[in-house]
C-alpha positions in Angstrom: -28.3 6.6 50.8 -27.9 7.8 54.3 -26.5 11.3 54.4 -22.9 11.7 55.7 -22.3 13.3 59.1 -19.4 15.6 59.7 -17.0 15.3 62.7 -18.8 17.9 64.8 -22.1 16.1 64.4 -20.5 12.7 65.2 -18.8 14.2 68.4 -22.1 15.4 69.6 -23.7 11.9 69.5 -24.1 9.7 72.5 -22.4 6.3 72.5 -25.7 4.6 71.7 -26.6 6.9 68.8 -23.0 6.6 67.4 -23.2 2.8 67.6 -26.6 2.7 65.9 -25.3 5.0 63.2 -22.2 2.8 62.7 -24.4 -0.3 62.3 -26.4 1.5 59.6 -23.2 2.6 57.8 -21.9 -1.0 57.9 -25.2 -2.4 56.6 -25.1 0.2 53.7 -21.5 -0.7 52.9 -22.2 -4.4 52.9 -25.2 -3.9 50.6 -22.7 -3.3 47.8 -25.0 -0.9 45.9 -22.9 2.3 46.4 -20.6 4.1 44.0 -16.9 4.1 44.9 -17.2 7.7 46.1 -20.2 7.0 48.3 -18.4 3.9 49.7 -15.3 5.8 50.5 -17.3 8.6 52.2 -19.3 6.2 54.3 -16.1 4.2 55.2 -14.5 7.5 56.4 -17.6 8.3 58.4 -17.6 4.7 59.8 -14.0 5.1 61.0 -14.9 8.4 62.7 -17.9 6.8 64.4 -15.8 3.8 65.5 -13.2 6.2 67.0 -15.9 8.1 68.7 -17.5 5.0 70.2 -14.0 3.9 71.3 -13.4 7.2 73.0 -16.8 7.1 74.8 -16.0 3.6 76.0 -12.6 4.7 77.2 -14.1 7.6 79.1 -16.7 5.3 80.7 -14.0 2.8 81.7 -12.0 5.6 83.3 -15.0 6.9 85.3 -15.8 3.4 86.5 -12.1 2.9 87.5 -12.1 6.2 89.4 -15.3 5.3 91.2 -14.0 1.9 92.2 -10.7 3.4 93.5 -12.7 5.9 95.5 -14.9 3.2 97.0 -11.8 1.0 97.8 -10.1 4.0 99.4 -13.2 4.8 101.5 -13.5 1.1 102.6 -9.8 1.0 103.5 -10.2 4.2 105.6 -13.3 2.7 107.2 -11.5 -0.5 108.0 -8.6 1.4 109.6 -11.1 3.3 111.8 -12.5 -0.1 113.0 -9.1 -1.6 113.8 -8.0 1.5 115.7 -11.1 1.7 117.8 
């Protein structure tokens, strides 16, 4: 069995590492060879990993959105400069 990770360990993972770990957890759960307690513990970890991945994606989406807004603002300012000149 793969050993369980606690919340602090999960929060320290990158998106890629979290996603990879989540895939391994899912494979283990789908294997059907775990006790009920092991299954519940892995399910809980999987839920934490899924939340962590979701948060990382939300953060990345916000960063991209902010960058696009900054670029659009810069372009609008630049266009104004050309039309005034």
